[in-house]
C-alpha positions in Angstrom: 24.2 -8.8 20.1 21.9 -8.4 17.1 24.4 -6.1 15.5 27.2 -8.6 16.0 25.1 -11.4 14.5 24.4 -9.2 11.5 28.1 -8.5 10.9 28.9 -12.2 11.3 26.3 -13.2 8.8 27.5 -10.5 6.3 31.2 -11.4 6.6 30.4 -15.1 6.1 28.3 -14.3 3.0 31.2 -12.2 1.5 33.7 -14.9 2.2 31.6 -17.6 0.6 31.0 -15.5 -2.5 34.7 -14.9 -2.5 35.2 -18.6 -3.3 33.6 -18.0 -6.7 36.5 -16.7 -8.7 38.8 -17.0 -11.8 42.4 -16.0 -12.7 42.6 -13.6 -15.6 45.3 -14.1 -18.2 46.8 -17.0 -16.2 48.1 -14.5 -13.6 48.2 -15.0 -9.8 45.5 -12.3 -9.4 42.2 -13.8 -8.3 39.0 -12.1 -9.4 36.0 -13.2 -7.2 32.3 -12.5 -6.8 32.9 -11.6 -3.2 33.1 -7.9 -4.1 29.7 -8.0 -5.7 28.3 -9.2 -2.3 30.3 -6.4 -0.5 29.0 -3.8 -2.9 25.4 -4.9 -2.4 25.8 -4.7 1.4 27.3 -1.2 1.2 24.4 -0.1 -1.0 21.6 -1.7 0.8 22.5 -2.0 4.5 22.6 1.5 6.0 23.5 0.6 9.6 26.7 -1.2 8.6 30.0 0.8 8.3 31.7 0.4 4.9 35.1 0.2 6.4 34.1 -2.1 9.3 32.5 -4.7 7.0 35.5 -4.5 4.7 37.8 -5.3 7.6 35.7 -8.2 8.7 35.4 -9.4 5.1 39.2 -9.3 4.8 39.6 -11.4 7.9 36.8 -13.9 6.8 38.2 -14.3 3.3 41.8 -14.7 4.7 40.8 -17.3 7.2 38.6 -19.3 4.8 41.1 -19.3 2.0 43.9 -20.4 4.4 41.7 -23.2 5.7 40.8 -24.5 2.2 44.4 -24.0 1.1 45.8 -26.1 3.9 43.2 -28.8 3.3 43.6 -29.1 -0.5 47.4 -28.5 -0.9 50.6 -29.6 0.7 51.9 -26.1 1.3 52.8 -24.8 4.8 50.6 -22.5 6.7 53.2 -19.7 6.1 53.1 -20.2 2.4 49.3 -20.3 2.2 49.0 -17.2 4.4 51.6 -15.3 2.3 49.6 -16.2 -0.9 46.3 -15.1 0.5 47.4 -12.0 2.3 47.2 -9.7 -0.8 43.5 -10.7 -1.1 42.9 -9.4 2.5 44.7 -6.2 1.6 42.4 -5.9 -1.4 39.3 -5.8 0.8 41.0 -3.4 3.3 41.9 -1.0 0.5 38.4 -1.4 -1.0 36.7 -0.5 2.3 38.9 2.5 2.9 38.3 3.9 -0.6 34.6 3.3 -0.5 34.3 5.1 2.8 36.7 7.9 1.8 34.9 8.5 -1.6 31.4 8.3 -0.1 30.1 5.7 -2.6 27.0 5.2 -0.5 26.0 8.9 -0.7 25.6 8.6 -4.5 23.8 5.2 -4.6 20.6 6.7 -6.0 22.6 8.1 -9.0 23.3 5.4 -11.6 26.4 6.8 -13.4 28.3 8.3 -10.4 27.8 5.1 -8.4 29.1 2.8 -11.1 32.0 5.1 -11.9 33.0 5.3 -8.2 32.6 1.5 -7.6 34.6 0.7 -10.8 37.4 3.1 -9.7 37.5 1.6 -6.2 37.5 -1.9 -7.5 40.2 -1.2 -10.1 42.5 0.6 -7.6 42.1 -2.2 -5.1 42.9 -4.8 -7.7 45.9 -2.8 -8.9 47.2 -2.7 -5.3 46.7 -6.5 -4.9 48.4 -7.1 -8.3 51.4 -5.0 -7.3 51.8 -6.8 -4.0 51.6 -10.2 -5.7 53.6 -9.7 -8.9 55.5 -6.4 -8.1 54.5 -5.2 -11.6 51.5 -4.9 -13.9 51.2 -4.7 -17.6 48.8 -2.8 -19.9 46.8 -5.9 -20.8 46.3 -6.8 -17.1 45.2 -3.2 -16.4 42.6 -3.5 -19.1 41.2 -6.7 -17.6 41.2 -5.2 -14.1 39.2 -2.2 -15.3 36.7 -4.3 -17.3 36.2 -6.7 -14.4 35.7 -3.8 -12.0 33.1 -2.3 -14.4 31.3 -5.6 -14.9 31.1 -6.3 -11.1 30.0 -2.7 -10.4 27.2 -2.9 -13.1 26.1 -6.4 -11.8 25.9 -5.1 -8.2 24.1 -1.9 -9.1 21.6 -3.9 -11.3 20.8 -6.2 -8.4 20.5 -3.2 -6.1 18.1 -1.5 -8.6 15.9 -4.6 -8.8 15.7 -4.8 -5.1 14.8 -1.1 -4.7 12.2 -1.3 -7.4 10.6 -4.4 -5.8 10.7 -2.6 -2.4 9.0 0.4 -4.0 6.4 -1.8 -5.6 5.6 -3.4 -2.3 5.3 0.0 -0.6 3.0 1.2 -3.4 0.9 -1.8 -3.0 0.7 -1.3 0.7 -0.1 2.3 0.3 -2.9 1.5 -2.2 -4.2 -1.1 0.2 -4.3 1.3 3.1 -5.8 4.0 0.9 -8.5 1.6 -0.1 -9.2 0.8 3.6 -9.4 4.5 4.3 -12.1 5.0 1.6 -14.1 2.1 3.0 -13.8 3.8 6.5 -15.1 7.0 5.0 -18.0 5.2 3.5 -18.8 3.6 6.8 -18.5 7.0 8.6 -20.9 8.6 6.2 -23.5 5.9 6.8 -23.2 6.4 10.6 -23.5 10.2 10.1 -26.8 9.6 8.4 -28.0 7.8 11.5 -26.7 10.6 13.7 -28.5 13.2 11.7 -31.7 11.2 11.9 -31.2 10.7 15.6 -30.6 14.5 16.0 -34.0 15.2 14.5 -35.7 12.6 16.7 -34.0 14.0 19.8 -35.1 17.5 18.8 -38.7 16.3 18.5 -38.6 14.5 21.9 -37.2 17.6 23.6 -39.8 19.8 22.0 -42.6 17.4 23.1 -41.2 17.3 26.6 -41.1 21.1 26.9 -44.6 21.3 25.6 -45.7 19.0 28.4 -43.9 21.2 30.8 -45.8 24.3 29.5 -49.1 22.3 29.5 -49.0 21.1 33.0 -48.1 24.2 34.9 -50.6 23.4 37.6 -49.0 20.1 38.3 -45.7 20.9 40.0 -44.3 17.3 40.2 -45.3 16.5 36.6 -43.9 19.8 35.4 -40.6 19.2 37.2 -40.3 15.7 35.7 -41.0 16.9 32.2 -38.5 19.7 32.6 -35.9 17.2 33.8 -36.5 15.0 30.7 -36.1 18.1 28.5 -32.8 18.9 30.1 -31.5 15.4 29.9 -32.5 15.1 26.2 -30.8 18.4 25.6 -27.6 17.0 27.0 -27.9 14.0 24.8 -28.4 16.3 21.8 -25.2 18.2 22.7 -23.2 15.0 22.8 -24.6 13.9 19.4 -23.9 17.3 18.0 -20.3 17.1 19.2 -19.8 13.6 17.7 -21.4 14.7 14.4 -19.2 17.8 14.3 -16.1 15.7 14.7 -17.1 13.4 11.9 -17.9 16.4 9.6 -14.6 18.0 10.4 -12.8 14.8 9.6 -14.6 14.4 6.2 -13.9 18.1 5.4 -10.2 17.5 5.9 -10.4 14.4 3.8 -12.2 16.3 1.0 -9.5 19.0 1.1 -6.8 16.4 0.7 -6.8 16.3 -3.1 -8.4 14.4 -5.9 -8.5 10.9 -7.3 -8.7 9.5 -10.8 -11.6 7.3 -11.8 -9.1 4.6 -12.6 -7.6 4.6 -9.1 -11.1 4.5 -7.6 -11.9 1.5 -9.8 -8.8 -0.3 -8.5 -9.7 0.4 -4.9 -13.3 -0.8 -5.3 -12.0 -3.9 -7.0 -9.7 -4.7 -4.1 -12.3 -4.0 -1.6 -14.9 -6.1 -3.5 -12.5 -9.1 -3.9 -11.8 -9.0 -0.1 -15.6 -8.9 0.6 -16.2 -11.9 -1.8 -13.3 -13.8 -0.1 -14.7 -13.2 3.3 -18.2 -14.3 2.3 -16.9 -17.2 0.1 -18.8 -16.2 -3.0 -17.7 -17.1 -6.5 -19.0 -14.0 -8.3 -17.4 -12.4 -11.3 -17.4 -8.6 -11.4 -16.5 -6.8 -14.6 -15.7 -3.0 -14.8 -16.2 -1.2 -18.1 -15.2 2.5 -17.6 -14.9 4.6 -20.8 -13.3 7.7 -19.1 -10.6 8.5 -16.5 -11.7 11.8 -15.0 -9.9 13.3 -12.1 -12.6 13.5 -9.4 -13.3 15.9 -6.6 -15.5 14.7 -3.7 -14.5 11.2 -4.8 -15.3 9.7 -1.5 -19.0 10.4 -2.2 -18.9 8.5 -5.5 -16.9 5.7 -3.8 -19.6 5.4 -1.1 -22.4 5.2 -3.7 -20.7 2.6 -5.9 -19.4 0.6 -3.0 -22.9 0.4 -1.5 -24.5 -0.7 -4.8 -21.9 -3.3 -5.5 -22.1 -4.8 -2.0 -25.9 -4.9 -2.4 -25.6 -6.6 -5.8 -23.3 -9.2 -4.2 -25.7 -9.8 -1.4 -28.6 -10.2 -3.9 -26.7 -12.8 -5.9 -26.3 -16.4 -5.0 -23.0 -18.1 -4.2 -22.0 -17.6 -7.9 -23.0 -15.0 -10.4 -22.0 -12.1 -12.6 -22.0 -8.3 -11.9 -21.3 -5.5 -14.4 -20.2 -2.0 -13.4 -20.1 0.5 -16.3 -19.4 4.1 -16.8 -19.8 6.5 -19.8 -20.5 10.2 -20.1 -22.2 12.7 -22.3 -21.8 16.5 -22.5 -23.1 17.3 -19.0 -23.4 14.1 -17.0 -21.4 11.0 -16.0 -23.5 7.9 -16.0 -22.8 4.8 -13.9 -24.7 1.5 -13.9 -24.5 -1.5 -11.6 -26.1 -4.5 -13.1 -26.5 -7.8 -11.3 -28.2 -11.2 -12.2 -29.4 -11.9 -8.7 -32.9 -12.5 -7.2 -34.2 -9.2 -8.4 -36.8 -6.9 -6.7 -40.5 -7.6 -6.6 -42.6 -4.9 -8.3 -44.8 -4.3 -5.2 -41.8 -3.2 -3.1 -39.9 -1.3 -5.8 -41.4 2.1 -4.8 -40.2 1.6 -1.2 -36.6 0.5 -1.6 -35.1 4.0 -1.1 -37.1 4.7 2.1 -34.9 4.9 5.2 -35.2 1.7 7.3 -36.8 -0.4 4.5 -35.1 -3.8 4.1 -35.7 -7.3 2.9 -32.4 -8.6 4.2 -32.1 -10.6 7.4 -29.3 -12.4 9.1 -29.8 -16.1 8.5 -28.2 -17.0 11.8 -29.7 -14.4 14.2 -32.9 -13.4 12.2 -31.9 -9.7 12.8 -32.9 -7.4 9.9 -30.5 -5.2 8.0 -30.5 -1.5 8.8 -32.1 -0.6 5.5 -29.9 2.5 5.3 -27.8 1.7 2.2 -30.0 2.7 -0.6 -31.5 5.7 1.2 -28.0 6.8 1.9 -27.1 6.4 -1.8 -30.1 8.5 -2.8 -29.2 11.1 -0.2 -25.7 11.5 -1.5 -26.8 11.6 -5.1 -29.2 14.4 -4.3 -26.5 16.4 -2.7 -24.5 16.0 -5.9 -27.5 17.1 -8.0 -27.8 13.6 -9.5 -30.4 10.9 -9.7 -30.8 7.1 -9.4 -33.2 4.8 -11.2 -33.7 1.1 -10.9 -35.1 -1.2 -13.5 -35.5 -5.0 -13.7 -33.2 -6.8 -16.2 -34.6 -8.8 -19.1 -33.8 -12.2 -17.5 -33.2 -11.7 -13.8 -31.6 -9.2 -11.4 -31.8 -5.4 -11.6 -29.8 -2.4 -12.9 -29.2 0.7 -10.9 -28.3 3.6 -13.1 -26.8 6.8 -11.7 -26.7 10.2 -13.5 -24.4 12.8 -11.9 -23.6 16.2 -13.3 -20.0 16.5 -14.4 -19.7 19.8 -12.5 -20.3 18.0 -9.2 -17.6 15.4 -9.7 -14.9 17.0 -11.8 -15.5 20.7 -11.2 
């Protein structure tokens, strides 16, 4: 049923475009825009048979022109039908030649497609002209070929515009999904920090429980209870280890997937940041000033760091503000800076901001504190890269976080 609706819509479209026409050299040959519509359908719609749609177009054009001819003239139905029959033959010949020559197979090649469509158009028009006038002169032949070329170029130009727009949309969608993937990686890395910390805590609990078991050998019930606790904690540890191993395997596969340019990372962070600002309804301007465009390895690590610092800068700002993210490099290091003009950091708490669990952020609705994991996670990542992070108050207000990362760690 859906297929039938599609064919009906396409044949009506061709018939209506077929009513846009002119007569070259005052001949009885009608040159219409219907064939441009047919060409576009052949090039764009894969699940439509070239010959089938040409047959349906021939029927639609024939019926529509007979109807309008009867309404606007005093000719008999037989005369109108005889006059319009060559047009129907034109579409039939066009469909057969298009299918036989395989025009659709060459659609991604500019010159072959235009040559084939021009040839098919010209041969079909010559057939129509011979049926109408029984002869054709050289001047008419020139016009037929030129019109065929013009219609073919017009159809292929529209087809190219459509495909380029489609490719642009696909690239945008790919970029959007790739950005979401990098955000996911950043979130997973933060959760892995928790898991590793929990693994250490579990190990300590299990060790203490076993020590109690060794200590109270003379108390059978207590010894059995402490041993049970040690066993249960050991099972929990195995589950954590399995989950952590899965995350690490995923990140390893992600790391092996390739590289990313600094420019692409900047675009992904921009998109993610704008989405975050829109969600939180903040009117904050963020400017990026990157001097270089290195191709990065372990780019997800850098993405995680910059993303964390930028989100922190947004959270530290009021509903409006300005944030700068800059990059430059020297011989050995790549330097990044994230500078905000927010509420700043008090001097007395400055030494503690990189401690795991330290936070000054609370949910205004629930009163629940933030995890305090962001900056400690940033510092942890930078240390694995052999880099460093410093924080300094700005002259007016806000703070600047400055990162220094060895080039070897990021670009190999």
